[in-house]
C-alpha positions as CSV (number, residue, x, y, z in Angstrom):
1,M,-11.0,-14.2,4.4
2,A,-7.9,-16.3,5.1
3,L,-5.1,-13.8,4.8
4,S,-1.4,-14.5,4.6
5,F,1.6,-12.2,4.4
6,K,4.8,-13.0,2.5
7,P,7.8,-10.7,3.1
8,I,9.2,-9.2,0.0
9,H,12.3,-7.4,1.3
10,P,14.4,-8.0,4.5
11,A,13.6,-4.5,5.8
12,I,10.2,-3.6,4.5
13,G,7.1,-4.9,2.7
14,A,4.9,-8.0,2.4
15,E,2.6,-9.4,-0.3
16,V,-0.9,-9.9,0.9
17,Q,-2.5,-13.2,-0.2
18,G,-6.2,-14.2,0.2
19,L,-7.9,-10.8,-0.2
20,D,-10.3,-9.6,-2.8
21,M,-10.8,-5.8,-2.4
22,R,-14.1,-6.0,-4.3
23,K,-15.7,-8.0,-1.5
24,P,-16.8,-6.8,1.9
25,V,-14.1,-6.8,4.6
26,D,-15.1,-8.0,8.0
27,A,-13.7,-6.5,11.2
28,E,-11.3,-9.4,11.8
29,T,-9.8,-9.0,8.4
30,A,-9.5,-5.2,8.7
31,Q,-7.6,-5.6,12.0
32,A,-5.3,-8.2,10.5
33,L,-4.5,-5.7,7.8
34,R,-3.9,-2.9,10.3
35,D,-1.5,-5.1,12.3
36,A,0.4,-6.2,9.2
37,W,0.5,-2.6,8.0
38,V,2.3,-1.6,11.1
39,E,4.6,-4.6,11.1
40,Y,5.6,-4.6,7.4
41,K,4.9,-0.9,6.6
42,V,4.2,-1.6,3.0
43,L,1.5,-4.1,1.8
44,V,1.3,-5.2,-1.8
45,L,-2.0,-6.7,-3.3
46,H,-1.9,-8.1,-6.9
47,D,-4.7,-8.4,-9.3
48,Q,-7.3,-6.1,-7.8
49,P,-9.5,-4.8,-10.6
50,I,-11.4,-2.4,-8.4
51,T,-13.5,0.6,-9.3
52,D,-12.8,4.0,-7.6
53,A,-15.9,3.5,-5.4
54,Q,-14.6,0.1,-4.3
55,H,-11.2,1.6,-3.6
56,V,-12.8,4.2,-1.4
57,A,-15.0,1.7,0.4
58,F,-12.0,-0.5,1.2
59,S,-10.0,2.5,2.4
60,E,-12.6,3.6,4.8
61,H,-12.0,0.5,6.9
62,F,-8.8,2.2,8.1
63,G,-10.2,5.7,9.0
64,E,-11.5,8.9,7.6
65,L,-10.2,9.7,4.1
66,E,-8.4,12.9,3.2
67,V,-9.7,15.3,0.6
68,H,-6.8,17.1,-1.1
69,H,-6.8,20.8,-0.8
70,Q,-6.0,21.3,-4.6
71,D,-8.7,20.7,-7.1
72,I,-6.2,20.2,-9.9
73,I,-5.6,16.6,-8.7
74,R,-8.7,15.9,-6.8
75,D,-11.3,13.7,-8.5
76,G,-14.5,15.6,-9.3
77,Q,-16.9,12.7,-8.6
78,L,-15.1,11.1,-5.6
79,P,-13.1,13.8,-3.8
80,S,-11.2,11.4,-1.7
81,I,-9.5,10.0,-4.9
82,F,-6.2,11.7,-5.5
83,K,-5.3,11.4,-9.2
84,V,-1.6,10.7,-9.6
85,S,-2.0,10.8,-13.4
86,N,-0.3,12.2,-16.5
87,V,-3.7,12.2,-18.2
88,D,-5.9,15.3,-17.9
89,E,-9.7,15.6,-17.5
90,N,-10.0,15.4,-21.3
91,D,-8.2,12.1,-21.4
92,R,-5.1,13.6,-23.0
93,I,-1.5,13.1,-21.9
94,R,-0.2,16.2,-20.1
95,P,3.0,17.6,-21.7
96,P,6.0,17.7,-19.3
97,A,5.8,21.5,-19.2
98,D,2.3,21.4,-17.8
99,L,2.4,22.9,-14.3
100,T,0.3,20.1,-12.8
101,M,2.6,17.6,-14.4
102,K,5.7,19.3,-13.0
103,Q,4.2,19.0,-9.5
104,L,3.4,15.3,-10.0
105,L,6.9,14.6,-11.4
106,S,8.4,16.0,-8.1
107,T,7.5,12.7,-6.6
108,K,10.8,11.4,-8.0
109,M,12.2,12.8,-4.8
110,W,11.7,11.1,-1.4
111,H,8.7,12.3,0.5
112,T,5.9,11.2,2.9
113,D,2.4,12.2,2.2
114,S,0.8,15.2,3.8
115,S,3.7,15.9,6.1
116,F,2.7,19.6,5.8
117,R,-0.6,19.0,7.7
118,K,-1.0,19.4,11.5
119,N,-2.1,15.8,11.5
120,P,-0.1,14.2,8.7
121,A,-1.5,11.2,6.8
122,M,-1.6,7.8,8.5
123,G,-1.5,5.8,5.4
124,S,-1.9,5.8,1.6
125,I,-3.5,3.2,-0.7
126,L,-2.5,3.4,-4.4
127,H,-4.2,1.6,-7.3
128,G,-2.3,1.1,-10.6
129,V,-5.1,1.8,-13.1
130,E,-2.8,2.2,-16.1
131,V,0.9,1.4,-15.7
132,V,4.0,1.8,-17.8
133,D,6.2,-1.0,-19.1
134,K,9.4,0.8,-18.4
135,G,10.2,3.0,-15.4
136,G,7.6,4.3,-13.0
137,E,8.6,2.0,-10.2
138,T,7.7,3.2,-6.7
139,C,10.4,2.8,-4.0
140,F,9.7,2.7,-0.3
141,T,12.2,3.2,2.5
142,N,11.9,2.0,6.2
143,M,12.4,5.1,8.3
144,E,12.5,3.2,11.5
145,A,15.4,1.1,10.3
146,V,17.1,4.3,8.9
147,Y,16.9,6.0,12.3
148,E,18.3,2.9,14.1
149,A,21.2,2.8,11.7
150,L,22.2,6.5,12.0
151,P,25.7,7.0,13.4
152,A,25.7,8.6,16.9
153,D,26.8,12.0,15.6
154,L,23.8,12.2,13.2
155,K,21.4,11.0,15.8
156,A,22.6,13.8,18.0
157,K,21.9,16.3,15.3
158,V,18.3,15.2,14.6
159,E,17.1,14.3,18.1
160,G,15.1,17.2,19.7
161,R,15.1,19.2,16.5
162,R,12.3,20.2,14.2
163,C,12.2,20.5,10.4
164,L,9.9,22.9,8.5
165,H,7.4,21.2,6.2
166,D,6.2,23.7,3.7
167,F,3.8,22.8,0.8
168,A,4.9,25.9,-1.1
169,Y,8.5,24.6,-1.2
170,L,7.3,22.0,-3.7
171,S,6.7,24.6,-6.3
172,V,10.2,26.0,-5.8
173,I,12.0,22.7,-6.5
174,S,9.6,21.5,-9.2
175,G,8.8,24.7,-11.1
176,S,5.1,23.9,-10.8
177,R,2.2,26.3,-10.1
178,K,2.6,28.2,-6.9
179,P,-0.1,27.5,-4.4
180,T,-2.9,30.0,-4.3
181,A,-3.4,32.2,-1.2
182,E,-6.5,30.1,-0.4
183,E,-4.6,26.9,-0.7
184,M,-1.8,28.2,1.6
185,S,-4.3,29.5,4.1
186,K,-5.4,25.8,4.4
187,M,-1.8,24.5,4.5
188,P,0.5,27.0,6.2
189,P,4.1,25.8,6.9
190,I,4.5,23.7,10.0
191,W,7.4,22.6,12.1
192,Q,7.5,18.8,12.7
193,P,9.9,16.8,14.9
194,M,12.7,15.1,13.0
195,V,12.4,12.0,15.2
196,R,8.9,10.7,15.8
197,V,7.3,7.9,17.7
198,H,4.9,5.6,16.0
199,P,1.5,5.8,17.8
200,V,0.9,2.1,17.6
201,S,4.3,0.3,17.7
202,G,6.0,2.9,19.9
203,K,9.1,2.7,17.7
204,K,11.2,5.8,16.7
205,S,11.7,6.8,13.1
206,L,13.4,9.6,11.2
207,Y,10.7,12.1,10.0
208,I,11.7,14.1,7.0
209,S,10.0,14.8,3.6
210,P,12.5,16.3,1.1
211,I,10.0,17.8,-1.3
212,Y,8.6,20.0,1.6
213,N,11.8,20.5,3.6
214,E,14.3,23.3,3.4
215,K,14.8,24.5,6.9
216,I,15.9,22.9,10.2
217,E,15.3,24.6,13.6
218,G,18.5,26.1,15.0
219,M,20.5,25.8,11.7
220,D,21.3,28.2,8.9
221,D,20.2,27.2,5.4
222,A,23.5,25.9,4.3
223,E,24.0,23.7,7.4
224,A,20.4,22.4,7.1
225,K,20.9,21.5,3.4
226,Q,24.1,19.7,4.2
227,L,22.4,17.6,6.9
228,L,19.3,16.9,4.8
229,D,21.4,15.8,1.8
230,I,23.3,13.3,4.1
231,L,20.1,11.9,5.5
232,Y,18.5,11.5,2.0
233,E,21.5,9.5,0.9
234,I,21.2,7.1,3.8
235,C,17.5,6.7,3.2
236,S,18.3,5.6,-0.4
237,E,20.5,2.7,0.6
238,D,19.3,-0.6,-0.8
239,R,19.2,-2.3,2.7
240,F,16.3,0.0,3.6
241,V,14.4,0.2,0.2
242,Y,11.8,-2.0,-1.5
243,E,11.3,-1.2,-5.2
244,H,7.9,-2.0,-6.6
245,K,7.5,-2.8,-10.3
246,W,3.9,-2.1,-11.1
247,A,1.5,-4.4,-12.9
248,E,-2.0,-3.3,-13.9
249,D,-4.4,-3.5,-10.9
250,D,-1.7,-3.8,-8.3
251,V,-2.6,-2.0,-5.1
252,V,0.1,-0.9,-2.7
253,M,-0.7,0.4,0.9
254,W,2.0,2.1,2.9
255,D,2.3,3.5,6.5
256,N,3.3,7.2,6.2
257,R,4.2,7.2,9.9
258,A,7.3,5.0,9.2
259,T,8.1,5.3,5.5
260,M,9.1,7.6,2.7
261,H,8.5,6.8,-1.0
262,R,9.5,8.1,-4.4
263,V,8.9,7.2,-8.1
264,Y,11.4,6.5,-10.8
265,P,11.1,8.5,-14.0
266,Y,9.1,7.1,-17.0
267,D,8.4,8.1,-20.6
268,P,6.1,11.1,-20.2
269,N,4.5,10.3,-23.6
270,T,3.2,7.0,-22.1
271,R,-0.1,6.9,-20.1
272,R,0.3,6.4,-16.4
273,V,-2.9,6.6,-14.3
274,M,-2.7,5.9,-10.6
275,H,-5.5,6.6,-8.1
276,R,-4.7,7.1,-4.4
277,T,-6.7,7.3,-1.2
278,T,-5.1,8.8,1.9
279,V,-6.1,7.9,5.4
280,V,-6.3,10.9,7.7
281,G,-3.7,11.0,10.5
282,D,-4.6,9.9,14.0
283,G,-3.2,13.1,15.5
284,P,-0.2,15.4,15.5
285,V,3.2,13.9,15.2
286,M,4.5,12.5,18.5
287,A,8.1,13.7,19.1
288,A,10.5,11.2,20.5
């Protein structure tokens, strides 16, 4: 396949041209995608009417696929499909008060996938199966550029520190179902460095994930919250952020090792069905 990559934002993202995800991917094409993934951090592929099986087969070119530890959002037929959907197993729209829906709606806050794992996710690949006409955009921010732009005083506060990534904190901020004891035994809280090194590019980036973060090593809760709020605001600046307006059968791939993402609100009475695969991380986070 003759691939080309067209940048879509000065700081992050490129559109992939010349790829049909339904067809076999050779080693050369897979490597070109890996290289572009590291360079642009977010890759956008339009008009990809793939099945879940084709989605999984494509994703496996990039590594082992993660199986989510919660069965409420894990596909029953293909467990490596993560269902980011407001439609339940009976094809009915979940009400906003539904506990699973509350959890999914927490993605309106910045986060990076699976940061609560010992080996956080390397990348994620999201397919827009059914999209909404208004709202529901996904925003991506370049955490390498954010780190580079931090004032010296903020860099001094984050360098050498660790932040707690706790899956249970998600239920606190969203009002969703609390994780079961079994789920938490699989995903206990973990301290992750606030500045990480990308294992491929060697570049430093800020590593936080607001829906899982409440505590910073060596700070009281009030001081930690103040610092995290400041960092979140910087991450949200337009100069770092690409906003993706979804069309049906768009596929977006992002590098979790150098990005965060969030979703804009949408009408909860409108069907929105997104299926995601998640590539298992290549090892523990490398501290800068």
